[in-house]
matplotlib code that plots the C-alpha trace (Angstrom):
import matplotlib.pyplot as plt

x = [149.2, 145.9, 143.1, 140.0, 136.4, 133.5, 130.9, 129.3, 129.0, 131.9, 133.8, 130.9, 128.1, 127.5, 127.0, 128.4, 127.3, 128.9, 128.3, 129.7, 131.5, 130.4, 133.0, 130.4, 127.2, 124.8, 121.9, 119.7, 119.8, 120.5, 118.7, 115.3, 116.9, 115.7, 118.8, 119.5, 119.6, 118.0, 116.0, 117.0, 114.5, 112.8, 114.5, 111.3, 112.1, 115.4, 117.5, 118.4, 121.6, 124.7, 126.9, 130.5, 133.1, 135.6, 138.8, 138.9, 141.3, 144.1, 142.7, 139.5, 138.4, 134.9, 133.6, 132.1, 129.1, 131.4, 134.8, 137.4, 138.5, 142.0, 143.3, 145.2, 147.4, 148.7, 145.3, 144.8, 141.3, 140.6, 138.0, 136.3, 134.9, 131.2, 131.0, 133.4, 131.5, 131.2, 133.8, 131.3, 129.8, 133.0, 134.1, 135.7, 137.5, 136.8, 139.1, 137.9, 135.8, 136.6, 136.7, 134.7, 134.2, 131.4, 131.9, 129.6, 126.0, 124.2, 120.7, 120.6, 119.1, 118.1, 121.6, 123.2, 120.9, 122.0, 125.7, 125.4, 123.5, 125.9, 128.7, 126.7, 126.6, 122.8, 120.0, 117.0, 115.3, 117.9, 119.1, 122.6, 123.8, 127.6, 128.4, 131.7, 132.4, 133.5, 131.7, 132.9, 131.0, 133.2, 130.4, 128.1, 124.6, 122.3, 121.8, 121.4, 119.6, 116.2, 116.3, 119.1, 117.2, 116.3, 120.1, 121.0, 118.1, 119.6, 122.9, 121.9, 119.9, 122.6, 124.9, 122.8, 122.4, 126.0, 127.0, 124.6, 126.2, 129.9, 130.8, 130.3, 129.0, 130.2, 130.4, 132.7, 131.8, 131.3, 131.1, 127.2, 126.6, 128.2, 126.1, 123.1, 123.5, 124.4, 121.3, 118.9, 120.8, 121.3, 119.1, 119.4, 121.4, 124.5, 127.8, 131.3, 132.5, 135.8, 134.6, 131.4, 128.1, 126.6, 123.9, 123.9, 120.7, 121.5, 124.6, 122.6, 120.0, 122.8, 124.5, 121.6, 119.8, 116.5, 112.9, 112.0, 115.1, 114.8, 111.2, 112.0, 115.0, 114.7, 116.7, 118.1, 119.6, 121.2, 122.8, 123.8, 125.5, 127.2, 128.8, 130.4, 134.3, 136.2, 138.8, 139.8, 142.8, 141.9, 144.2, 147.0, 144.2, 143.5, 140.1, 138.9, 135.9, 137.8, 141.1, 142.5, 145.0, 142.9, 142.5, 146.2, 144.5, 142.6, 145.1, 148.1, 146.5, 143.1, 141.7, 142.5, 141.0, 137.8, 137.4, 138.2, 135.5, 133.0, 133.8, 133.4, 129.9, 128.9, 129.9, 127.3, 129.0, 127.7, 131.0, 133.0, 130.6, 131.0, 134.8, 134.8, 132.6, 134.7, 137.8, 136.2, 134.8, 138.3, 139.6, 142.4, 144.9, 146.5, 145.9, 148.6, 152.4, 153.1, 150.1, 151.8, 153.7, 150.3, 149.2, 152.3, 152.0, 148.6, 150.0, 153.1, 150.8, 147.9, 149.1, 148.5, 150.1, 147.5, 144.5, 141.2, 138.7, 135.4, 134.6, 135.9, 134.1, 136.6, 135.5, 137.0, 140.0, 140.5, 139.3, 136.2, 133.2, 130.1, 128.0, 127.8, 124.1, 123.6, 122.7, 124.6, 122.6, 125.6, 127.0, 131.0, 131.9, 133.2, 134.1, 135.7, 138.0, 141.1, 144.5, 146.9, 149.4, 152.1, 149.7, 149.2, 145.7, 142.3, 139.4, 136.0, 133.5, 132.2, 130.2, 126.6, 125.2, 126.4, 125.1, 128.5, 128.6, 128.0, 131.1, 131.1, 134.9, 136.5, 139.8, 142.9, 142.9, 145.4, 147.1]
y = [7.1, 5.4, 8.1, 8.0, 8.2, 9.4, 8.7, 5.5, 2.7, 3.9, 0.7, -1.3, -0.1, 1.9, 5.6, 7.6, 9.4, 11.4, 14.1, 16.5, 19.6, 23.3, 25.9, 28.9, 28.2, 30.7, 28.6, 29.5, 27.2, 23.8, 23.9, 23.1, 20.3, 16.8, 14.6, 11.1, 9.8, 6.5, 7.3, 4.9, 3.1, 5.5, 5.4, 5.3, 1.9, 1.2, -1.4, -4.3, -3.5, -4.7, -7.1, -5.9, -8.4, -9.3, -8.1, -5.0, -4.3, -2.0, 0.8, 0.8, 2.6, 2.1, 4.5, 4.3, 6.3, 8.0, 8.7, 8.2, 11.6, 12.5, 15.2, 17.5, 20.5, 21.7, 23.2, 27.0, 28.2, 31.5, 33.7, 36.0, 39.2, 39.1, 43.0, 43.6, 45.4, 43.0, 43.5, 42.6, 45.9, 47.9, 47.2, 50.1, 50.1, 47.8, 44.7, 41.3, 41.5, 39.8, 36.0, 34.0, 30.3, 28.3, 25.0, 22.2, 23.1, 19.7, 21.1, 23.8, 26.4, 28.7, 28.6, 29.3, 32.3, 34.0, 33.3, 34.8, 37.7, 38.2, 38.7, 41.1, 38.7, 38.6, 41.2, 40.7, 39.6, 36.6, 38.3, 38.8, 42.3, 41.7, 43.1, 41.8, 39.6, 35.9, 32.9, 29.4, 26.7, 23.7, 21.0, 18.8, 20.6, 17.8, 15.2, 15.3, 18.4, 19.5, 21.1, 20.2, 20.8, 24.2, 24.8, 23.7, 26.1, 29.1, 28.4, 28.2, 31.3, 33.3, 31.9, 33.7, 37.0, 37.3, 36.7, 39.5, 41.9, 41.2, 38.6, 34.8, 32.4, 28.8, 25.5, 22.2, 18.5, 17.1, 13.4, 13.7, 15.3, 12.0, 10.1, 11.6, 11.1, 7.5, 7.0, 8.5, 6.8, 3.5, 3.0, -0.4, -1.7, -3.6, -2.6, -3.9, -1.8, -4.0, -5.2, -7.0, -5.8, -2.6, -0.2, 3.6, 3.8, 2.3, 4.3, 7.4, 6.5, 5.4, 8.8, 10.9, 11.1, 12.9, 11.5, 15.0, 15.8, 12.8, 13.5, 17.2, 16.2, 17.1, 16.6, 20.1, 19.7, 16.3, 18.0, 20.7, 18.7, 16.5, 19.4, 20.7, 20.9, 18.6, 21.3, 24.9, 27.4, 31.0, 33.8, 31.1, 29.1, 25.5, 24.9, 21.1, 19.5, 16.6, 16.5, 13.8, 13.2, 11.2, 13.9, 12.9, 9.5, 11.4, 13.8, 15.8, 19.1, 20.8, 20.4, 16.8, 16.1, 17.8, 16.2, 13.0, 13.2, 14.6, 11.7, 9.1, 10.6, 10.6, 6.9, 6.2, 2.8, 2.2, 0.4, 3.2, 5.9, 4.1, 4.0, 7.8, 8.2, 5.9, 7.9, 11.4, 10.1, 9.7, 12.4, 13.4, 13.3, 16.5, 16.1, 13.9, 13.3, 13.8, 15.9, 18.9, 16.8, 15.6, 19.2, 20.0, 17.1, 18.6, 22.1, 21.3, 19.4, 21.9, 25.0, 27.5, 28.2, 26.9, 24.4, 25.1, 22.3, 21.1, 17.6, 16.9, 18.8, 21.1, 19.4, 16.0, 17.7, 19.3, 16.0, 17.4, 15.0, 15.3, 13.5, 14.2, 13.4, 16.0, 13.4, 15.1, 17.9, 20.1, 21.1, 21.8, 25.4, 26.6, 30.2, 30.1, 28.2, 26.3, 26.4, 23.3, 21.3, 24.0, 26.6, 25.0, 23.8, 25.7, 23.7, 25.0, 22.4, 24.2, 20.9, 22.5, 18.8, 18.5, 21.9, 23.6, 26.4, 27.0, 28.8, 31.6, 33.0, 35.8, 34.9, 35.5, 34.3, 35.5, 33.0]
z = [22.0, 21.5, 20.7, 22.9, 21.5, 23.6, 21.0, 22.0, 19.4, 17.4, 17.6, 17.6, 15.5, 12.3, 12.4, 9.5, 6.5, 3.8, 1.1, -1.1, 0.5, 0.2, 0.8, 0.5, 2.2, 0.2, 0.6, -2.1, -5.2, -3.7, -0.5, -2.5, -4.7, -4.0, -3.3, -4.7, -1.2, -0.2, 3.0, 5.9, 8.1, 10.6, 13.9, 15.9, 16.9, 18.9, 17.3, 19.4, 21.3, 19.9, 22.4, 22.7, 21.9, 24.5, 22.5, 20.2, 17.4, 18.2, 16.0, 17.8, 20.8, 22.1, 24.3, 27.9, 29.0, 31.5, 30.6, 33.3, 35.0, 34.3, 36.4, 34.3, 35.2, 32.0, 30.6, 30.6, 31.2, 29.5, 31.0, 28.4, 29.8, 28.8, 29.5, 26.7, 23.7, 20.8, 18.3, 15.6, 16.1, 16.2, 12.4, 10.5, 7.3, 4.2, 5.0, 6.5, 9.7, 12.8, 12.9, 15.4, 16.1, 17.6, 19.6, 19.6, 19.8, 19.9, 19.4, 22.0, 19.7, 22.5, 24.2, 20.7, 19.7, 23.2, 22.5, 19.1, 20.3, 23.3, 20.7, 18.7, 15.6, 15.6, 16.8, 19.0, 16.1, 15.2, 12.0, 11.3, 12.1, 12.2, 8.7, 7.4, 10.3, 9.5, 11.6, 11.7, 13.4, 14.2, 13.7, 15.8, 15.4, 16.4, 18.9, 22.7, 22.7, 21.7, 18.3, 16.1, 13.0, 14.2, 14.6, 11.3, 9.8, 11.7, 10.3, 6.9, 7.1, 8.7, 5.8, 3.4, 5.5, 6.4, 2.6, 1.6, 4.1, 2.9, 5.6, 6.3, 8.1, 7.4, 9.2, 9.4, 9.4, 12.9, 13.8, 14.4, 11.0, 9.8, 12.0, 11.3, 7.7, 8.0, 10.2, 7.6, 4.6, 5.9, 8.9, 9.9, 7.4, 9.1, 8.7, 9.7, 12.5, 12.7, 16.2, 15.1, 13.2, 14.0, 12.4, 11.9, 13.5, 16.5, 17.0, 16.3, 19.0, 21.4, 20.9, 21.8, 18.2, 18.6, 17.0, 16.5, 14.3, 12.1, 11.6, 10.6, 8.7, 4.7, 1.6, 1.6, 5.4, 4.2, 1.0, 3.1, 5.7, 3.0, 1.7, 4.5, 4.7, 7.3, 8.1, 7.0, 7.7, 8.4, 9.8, 10.8, 12.6, 11.5, 12.2, 12.6, 14.6, 16.2, 18.2, 16.2, 13.8, 11.6, 9.1, 7.7, 6.5, 4.0, 2.3, 2.6, 2.0, 3.1, -0.2, -0.8, 2.8, 2.0, -1.3, 0.1, 2.6, 0.0, -2.4, 0.3, 1.0, -2.4, -3.1, -0.4, 0.8, 4.4, 5.5, 4.0, 5.8, 8.9, 8.6, 8.2, 11.1, 13.3, 12.7, 13.0, 16.6, 18.0, 20.6, 23.0, 20.5, 21.7, 25.5, 26.9, 26.4, 22.8, 22.1, 21.2, 18.5, 17.3, 16.7, 15.1, 12.6, 11.3, 11.3, 9.1, 6.6, 6.5, 7.7, 10.5, 13.5, 16.1, 16.0, 17.0, 17.9, 19.3, 19.8, 23.4, 25.8, 28.0, 31.4, 30.1, 29.1, 32.6, 34.3, 35.8, 36.3, 34.3, 31.8, 28.1, 28.2, 31.1, 33.6, 36.4, 38.4, 39.1, 35.9, 35.4, 35.4, 32.0, 31.6, 28.0, 25.7, 26.8, 25.5, 25.9, 24.0, 24.6, 23.7, 19.7, 20.5, 21.8, 22.7, 21.9, 23.1, 26.5, 27.4, 26.7, 26.6, 30.5, 31.7, 30.7, 28.3, 24.4, 23.2, 20.5, 20.7, 18.8, 17.3, 17.6, 21.5, 23.8, 26.0]

ax = plt.figure().add_subplot(projection="3d")
ax.plot(x, y, z, "-o")
ax.set_aspect("equal")
plt.show()
Protein backbone atom coordinates (compact mmCIF):
# COMPACT_ATOMS: atom_id res chain seq x y z
CA UNK A 1 0.00 0.00 0.00
CA UNK A 2 1.28 3.46 -0.79
CA UNK A 3 1.40 5.80 2.15
CA UNK A 4 -0.18 9.20 1.86
CA UNK A 5 1.27 12.50 2.95
CA UNK A 6 -0.70 15.51 4.07
CA UNK A 7 2.27 17.80 4.65
CA UNK A 8 2.58 19.91 1.55
CA UNK A 9 5.78 19.94 -0.42
CA UNK A 10 7.10 16.75 1.17
CA UNK A 11 7.79 15.34 -2.25
CA UNK A 12 8.78 18.56 -3.88
CA UNK A 13 10.70 20.78 -1.43
CA UNK A 14 13.15 20.58 1.51
CA UNK A 15 11.96 20.89 5.06
CA UNK A 16 13.84 18.59 7.39
CA UNK A 17 16.16 19.00 10.31
CA UNK A 18 17.70 16.89 12.96
CA UNK A 19 19.70 16.83 16.12
CA UNK A 20 20.58 14.64 19.06
CA UNK A 21 17.96 12.73 21.03
CA UNK A 22 17.29 13.33 24.71
CA UNK A 23 15.51 10.68 26.70
CA UNK A 24 14.93 12.64 29.90
CA UNK A 25 14.07 16.28 29.35
CA UNK A 26 15.14 17.91 32.56
CA UNK A 27 15.77 21.18 30.88
CA UNK A 28 18.36 22.98 33.09
CA UNK A 29 21.93 22.52 31.88
CA UNK A 30 21.73 22.40 28.15
CA UNK A 31 18.93 24.85 27.49
CA UNK A 32 21.22 27.83 27.79
CA UNK A 33 24.04 26.42 25.70
CA UNK A 34 24.72 27.89 22.30
CA UNK A 35 24.53 25.29 19.58
CA UNK A 36 26.82 24.99 16.58
CA UNK A 37 23.93 25.26 14.20
CA UNK A 38 24.12 27.55 11.22
CA UNK A 39 21.24 29.96 11.11
CA UNK A 40 19.17 29.75 7.94
CA UNK A 41 17.86 32.70 6.01
CA UNK A 42 15.01 34.52 7.70
CA UNK A 43 11.69 33.28 6.32
CA UNK A 44 10.12 36.69 6.17
CA UNK A 45 10.28 36.49 2.43
CA UNK A 46 8.26 33.73 0.81
CA UNK A 47 10.33 31.61 -1.51
CA UNK A 48 9.22 31.23 -5.07
CA UNK A 49 6.88 28.28 -5.46
CA UNK A 50 8.36 25.11 -6.84
CA UNK A 51 6.66 23.80 -9.93
CA UNK A 52 5.26 20.32 -9.54
CA UNK A 53 6.70 17.74 -11.94
CA UNK A 54 4.33 15.69 -13.98
CA UNK A 55 5.51 12.29 -12.76
CA UNK A 56 6.69 11.53 -9.22
CA UNK A 57 8.89 8.59 -8.22
CA UNK A 58 6.89 5.78 -6.68
CA UNK A 59 8.19 6.39 -3.16
CA UNK A 60 7.09 10.03 -3.17
CA UNK A 61 3.55 11.01 -2.27
CA UNK A 62 3.06 14.77 -2.70
CA UNK A 63 0.18 16.13 -0.72
CA UNK A 64 -2.75 18.17 -1.80
CA UNK A 65 -4.25 20.99 0.17
CA UNK A 66 -7.47 19.08 0.73
CA UNK A 67 -7.19 15.34 1.04
CA UNK A 68 -9.79 13.20 -0.68
CA UNK A 69 -12.58 12.14 1.62
CA UNK A 70 -12.57 8.45 2.36
CA UNK A 71 -15.64 7.08 4.05
CA UNK A 72 -14.54 4.55 6.61
CA UNK A 73 -16.69 2.27 8.67
CA UNK A 74 -14.06 0.36 10.61
CA UNK A 75 -12.86 3.13 12.90
CA UNK A 76 -14.06 3.35 16.48
CA UNK A 77 -14.54 6.72 18.13
CA UNK A 78 -13.96 6.61 21.86
CA UNK A 79 -15.93 9.10 23.91
CA UNK A 80 -14.14 10.36 27.00
CA UNK A 81 -16.32 11.46 29.90
CA UNK A 82 -15.15 15.01 30.77
CA UNK A 83 -16.90 14.80 34.12
CA UNK A 84 -14.62 12.04 35.34
CA UNK A 85 -12.29 13.00 38.17
CA UNK A 86 -8.74 13.35 36.77
CA UNK A 87 -6.73 10.24 37.60
CA UNK A 88 -3.64 12.42 37.87
CA UNK A 89 -5.08 13.73 41.13
CA UNK A 90 -6.04 10.28 42.47
CA UNK A 91 -2.56 8.89 42.92
CA UNK A 92 -1.68 6.54 45.75
CA UNK A 93 1.28 4.35 46.58
CA UNK A 94 4.86 4.66 45.39
CA UNK A 95 4.67 3.07 41.93
CA UNK A 96 4.64 4.89 38.58
CA UNK A 97 1.84 7.37 38.19
CA UNK A 98 -0.82 7.24 35.48
CA UNK A 99 0.29 7.51 31.86
CA UNK A 100 -1.03 10.25 29.56
CA UNK A 101 -0.41 11.09 25.91
CA UNK A 102 -0.99 14.35 24.04
CA UNK A 103 -1.79 14.59 20.34
CA UNK A 104 -0.59 17.24 17.88
CA UNK A 105 -0.62 20.75 19.36
CA UNK A 106 0.49 22.91 16.39
CA UNK A 107 0.86 26.15 18.30
CA UNK A 108 -2.53 26.10 20.04
CA UNK A 109 -1.18 26.99 23.47
CA UNK A 110 -4.46 28.06 25.08
CA UNK A 111 -6.16 24.83 24.03
CA UNK A 112 -3.23 22.81 25.37
CA UNK A 113 -3.30 24.54 28.74
CA UNK A 114 -7.06 23.99 29.02
CA UNK A 115 -6.75 20.29 28.13
CA UNK A 116 -3.90 19.68 30.59
CA UNK A 117 -5.81 21.48 33.32
CA UNK A 118 -8.93 19.47 32.58
CA UNK A 119 -6.97 16.25 33.15
CA UNK A 120 -5.54 17.53 36.43
CA UNK A 121 -1.98 17.65 35.11
CA UNK A 122 -1.45 21.37 35.73
CA UNK A 123 -3.07 23.79 38.14
CA UNK A 124 -4.75 27.13 37.55
CA UNK A 125 -1.34 28.81 37.43
CA UNK A 126 -0.11 26.41 34.74
CA UNK A 127 2.25 24.55 37.10
CA UNK A 128 2.69 20.77 37.20
CA UNK A 129 0.39 19.37 39.89
CA UNK A 130 0.19 15.69 38.89
CA UNK A 131 2.95 14.32 41.11
CA UNK A 132 4.29 11.06 39.69
CA UNK A 133 2.09 11.09 36.58
CA UNK A 134 3.84 10.38 33.28
CA UNK A 135 3.11 12.54 30.24
CA UNK A 136 4.21 11.98 26.64
CA UNK A 137 3.72 14.47 23.83
CA UNK A 138 3.54 12.81 20.40
CA UNK A 139 5.18 15.69 18.51
CA UNK A 140 4.23 18.59 16.21
CA UNK A 141 4.35 21.54 18.60
CA UNK A 142 4.57 24.33 16.03
CA UNK A 143 3.19 25.60 12.70
CA UNK A 144 -0.37 26.51 11.71
CA UNK A 145 -1.30 27.73 15.20
CA UNK A 146 -0.48 31.08 16.85
CA UNK A 147 2.15 30.22 19.49
CA UNK A 148 4.38 27.25 18.73
CA UNK A 149 7.32 28.61 20.69
CA UNK A 150 5.05 29.18 23.67
CA UNK A 151 4.05 25.51 23.45
CA UNK A 152 7.69 24.39 23.41
CA UNK A 153 8.51 26.65 26.37
CA UNK A 154 5.61 25.17 28.33
CA UNK A 155 6.63 21.56 27.60
CA UNK A 156 10.25 22.29 28.56
CA UNK A 157 9.17 23.87 31.84
CA UNK A 158 6.74 21.07 32.69
CA UNK A 159 9.54 18.56 32.02
CA UNK A 160 11.59 20.07 34.84
CA UNK A 161 8.61 20.46 37.18
CA UNK A 162 7.36 16.91 36.63
CA UNK A 163 10.84 15.44 37.19
CA UNK A 164 11.14 17.35 40.46
CA UNK A 165 7.79 15.86 41.57
CA UNK A 166 8.80 12.29 40.74
CA UNK A 167 6.92 12.06 37.44
CA UNK A 168 7.95 13.02 33.97
CA UNK A 169 6.92 15.01 30.92
CA UNK A 170 8.62 13.92 27.69
CA UNK A 171 8.14 14.41 23.98
CA UNK A 172 8.66 12.72 20.63
CA UNK A 173 9.97 14.13 17.37
CA UNK A 174 7.28 15.10 14.89
CA UNK A 175 7.71 15.93 11.22
CA UNK A 176 7.07 19.61 11.97
CA UNK A 177 9.99 19.67 14.41
CA UNK A 178 12.18 18.39 11.58
CA UNK A 179 10.67 21.01 9.28
CA UNK A 180 11.33 23.90 11.67
CA UNK A 181 14.87 22.72 12.34
CA UNK A 182 15.48 22.49 8.60
CA UNK A 183 14.02 25.93 7.90
CA UNK A 184 16.26 27.47 10.56
CA UNK A 185 19.42 25.59 9.65
CA UNK A 186 19.19 25.48 5.88
CA UNK A 187 16.79 28.26 4.89
CA UNK A 188 16.80 28.67 1.09
CA UNK A 189 19.54 26.10 0.49
CA UNK A 190 18.33 23.86 -2.37
CA UNK A 191 17.79 20.22 -1.53
CA UNK A 192 17.20 17.27 -3.82
CA UNK A 193 13.66 16.21 -3.08
CA UNK A 194 13.66 13.36 -5.58
CA UNK A 195 10.97 15.23 -7.51
CA UNK A 196 12.84 18.40 -8.26
CA UNK A 197 14.64 21.02 -6.23
CA UNK A 198 13.12 22.41 -3.05
CA UNK A 199 14.06 24.32 0.10
CA UNK A 200 13.16 23.89 3.74
CA UNK A 201 12.04 27.47 4.03
CA UNK A 202 9.56 27.16 1.17
CA UNK A 203 8.20 23.91 2.58
CA UNK A 204 7.97 25.40 6.08
CA UNK A 205 5.98 28.38 4.83
CA UNK A 206 3.77 26.13 2.71
CA UNK A 207 2.95 24.01 5.73
CA UNK A 208 1.86 26.71 8.14
CA UNK A 209 5.19 28.15 9.30
CA UNK A 210 4.63 31.20 11.51
CA UNK A 211 6.99 34.19 11.32
CA UNK A 212 6.43 34.89 15.01
CA UNK A 213 7.74 31.42 15.84
CA UNK A 214 10.84 31.87 13.71
CA UNK A 215 11.50 35.28 15.25
CA UNK A 216 11.40 33.79 18.76
CA UNK A 217 13.19 30.53 17.98
CA UNK A 218 16.42 30.30 19.99
CA UNK A 219 19.35 27.91 20.14
CA UNK A 220 18.05 26.09 23.21
CA UNK A 221 14.76 25.40 21.41
CA UNK A 222 16.66 23.92 18.48
CA UNK A 223 18.84 21.79 20.74
CA UNK A 224 15.83 20.51 22.65
CA UNK A 225 13.98 19.55 19.47
CA UNK A 226 17.04 17.88 17.99
CA UNK A 227 17.40 15.67 21.06
CA UNK A 228 13.86 14.31 20.94
CA UNK A 229 13.32 10.59 20.51
CA UNK A 230 11.48 9.32 17.44
CA UNK A 231 9.65 6.53 19.27
CA UNK A 232 9.39 4.85 22.66
CA UNK A 233 7.57 1.98 24.36
CA UNK A 234 5.76 2.47 27.65
CA UNK A 235 3.37 0.13 29.47
CA UNK A 236 2.88 -1.94 26.34
CA UNK A 237 2.18 1.09 24.16
CA UNK A 238 4.48 1.85 21.25
CA UNK A 239 4.40 5.63 20.99
CA UNK A 240 5.26 7.27 17.65
CA UNK A 241 4.39 10.50 15.90
CA UNK A 242 3.58 9.31 12.38
CA UNK A 243 1.30 6.51 11.25
CA UNK A 244 3.97 5.14 8.94
CA UNK A 245 6.26 2.12 8.75
CA UNK A 246 9.19 4.37 7.75
CA UNK A 247 10.68 3.95 11.24
CA UNK A 248 11.78 0.48 10.10
CA UNK A 249 14.21 2.17 7.69
CA UNK A 250 16.24 3.51 10.63
CA UNK A 251 16.84 0.46 12.79
CA UNK A 252 15.50 -2.77 14.26
CA UNK A 253 15.27 -1.51 17.84
CA UNK A 254 13.94 1.62 19.53
CA UNK A 255 17.43 2.64 20.56
CA UNK A 256 18.79 2.13 17.04
CA UNK A 257 16.07 4.26 15.46
CA UNK A 258 16.51 7.09 17.95
CA UNK A 259 20.29 7.00 17.52
CA UNK A 260 19.96 7.03 13.72
CA UNK A 261 17.69 10.07 13.76
CA UNK A 262 19.93 11.89 16.23
CA UNK A 263 23.05 11.14 14.22
CA UNK A 264 21.40 12.26 10.98
CA UNK A 265 20.56 15.60 12.54
CA UNK A 266 24.06 15.92 13.96
CA UNK A 267 25.64 15.41 10.53
CA UNK A 268 23.65 18.46 9.44
CA UNK A 269 23.39 17.50 5.77
CA UNK A 270 20.41 19.23 4.14
CA UNK A 271 19.60 16.39 1.75
CA UNK A 272 19.76 13.77 4.50
CA UNK A 273 17.56 15.79 6.83
CA UNK A 274 15.11 16.36 4.00
CA UNK A 275 14.88 12.63 3.38
CA UNK A 276 14.23 12.10 7.09
CA UNK A 277 11.50 14.72 7.05
CA UNK A 278 9.95 13.26 3.90
CA UNK A 279 9.73 9.79 5.42
CA UNK A 280 8.24 11.03 8.70
CA UNK A 281 5.64 12.95 6.72
CA UNK A 282 4.13 9.79 5.25
CA UNK A 283 0.82 8.67 6.73
CA UNK A 284 -2.20 6.33 6.58
CA UNK A 285 -0.14 3.12 6.71
CA UNK A 286 -2.51 1.62 9.28
CA UNK A 287 -5.82 2.74 7.81
CA UNK A 288 -6.72 0.62 4.83
CA UNK A 289 -6.41 -3.02 3.81
CA UNK A 290 -3.21 -4.40 5.29
CA UNK A 291 -3.16 -1.69 7.95
CA UNK A 292 -3.26 -4.12 10.86
CA UNK A 293 -0.33 -6.03 9.37
CA UNK A 294 1.61 -2.77 9.08
CA UNK A 295 1.01 -2.10 12.77
CA UNK A 296 2.09 -5.63 13.65
CA UNK A 297 5.34 -5.16 11.74
CA UNK A 298 6.20 -2.26 14.04
CA UNK A 299 5.02 -4.00 17.22
CA UNK A 300 6.94 -7.16 16.36
CA UNK A 301 10.10 -5.14 15.78
CA UNK A 302 9.98 -2.58 18.58
CA UNK A 303 7.70 -4.16 21.18
CA UNK A 304 4.36 -3.26 22.65
CA UNK A 305 0.85 -4.56 22.09
CA UNK A 306 -0.69 -1.40 20.67
CA UNK A 307 0.61 1.62 18.75
CA UNK A 308 -0.35 5.20 19.65
CA UNK A 309 0.27 7.93 17.08
CA UNK A 310 -0.53 11.51 16.10
CA UNK A 311 0.15 13.11 12.71
CA UNK A 312 -2.98 12.11 10.74
CA UNK A 313 -6.05 14.03 11.96
CA UNK A 314 -8.88 11.79 13.11
CA UNK A 315 -11.39 13.57 10.80
CA UNK A 316 -9.39 12.31 7.80
CA UNK A 317 -9.20 8.80 9.20
CA UNK A 318 -12.98 8.94 9.50
CA UNK A 319 -13.49 10.45 6.05
CA UNK A 320 -14.93 13.70 7.38
CA UNK A 321 -14.55 16.93 5.44
CA UNK A 322 -12.16 19.48 6.88
CA UNK A 323 -9.05 21.50 6.17
CA UNK A 324 -5.88 21.08 8.16
CA UNK A 325 -5.37 24.82 7.87
CA UNK A 326 -8.67 25.59 9.59
CA UNK A 327 -10.32 27.08 6.50
CA UNK A 328 -13.70 25.46 7.03
CA UNK A 329 -16.11 27.35 9.28
CA UNK A 330 -17.84 24.21 10.50
CA UNK A 331 -15.24 22.04 12.18
CA UNK A 332 -15.48 18.27 12.59
CA UNK A 333 -16.81 16.77 15.80
CA UNK A 334 -14.05 14.93 17.64
CA UNK A 335 -14.85 13.58 21.09
CA UNK A 336 -11.76 11.52 21.75
CA UNK A 337 -9.11 9.15 20.37
CA UNK A 338 -9.92 6.59 17.69
CA UNK A 339 -9.10 2.92 17.76
CA UNK A 340 -8.69 1.12 14.43
CA UNK A 341 -6.55 -1.44 12.57
CA UNK A 342 -8.15 -4.39 14.37
CA UNK A 343 -7.86 -2.54 17.65
CA UNK A 344 -4.07 -2.29 17.37
CA UNK A 345 -3.78 1.46 16.67
CA UNK A 346 -4.92 4.54 18.57
CA UNK A 347 -5.03 7.87 16.69
CA UNK A 348 -4.49 10.96 18.87
CA UNK A 349 -4.51 13.91 16.44
CA UNK A 350 -7.92 15.42 17.13
CA UNK A 351 -7.59 17.97 14.32
CA UNK A 352 -7.19 21.09 16.44
CA UNK A 353 -5.99 22.97 13.34
CA UNK A 354 -9.35 22.36 11.66
CA UNK A 355 -11.45 23.36 14.67
CA UNK A 356 -11.38 19.82 16.03
CA UNK A 357 -10.08 19.01 19.50
CA UNK A 358 -6.67 18.94 21.15
CA UNK A 359 -6.54 15.53 22.80
CA UNK A 360 -4.95 14.59 26.12
CA UNK A 361 -5.74 10.98 27.02
CA UNK A 362 -4.90 8.60 29.83
CA UNK A 363 -3.71 5.13 28.83
CA UNK A 364 -4.59 2.31 28.67
CA UNK A 365 -7.65 3.06 26.57
CA UNK A 366 -10.50 0.57 26.63
CA UNK A 367 -12.05 -0.45 23.32
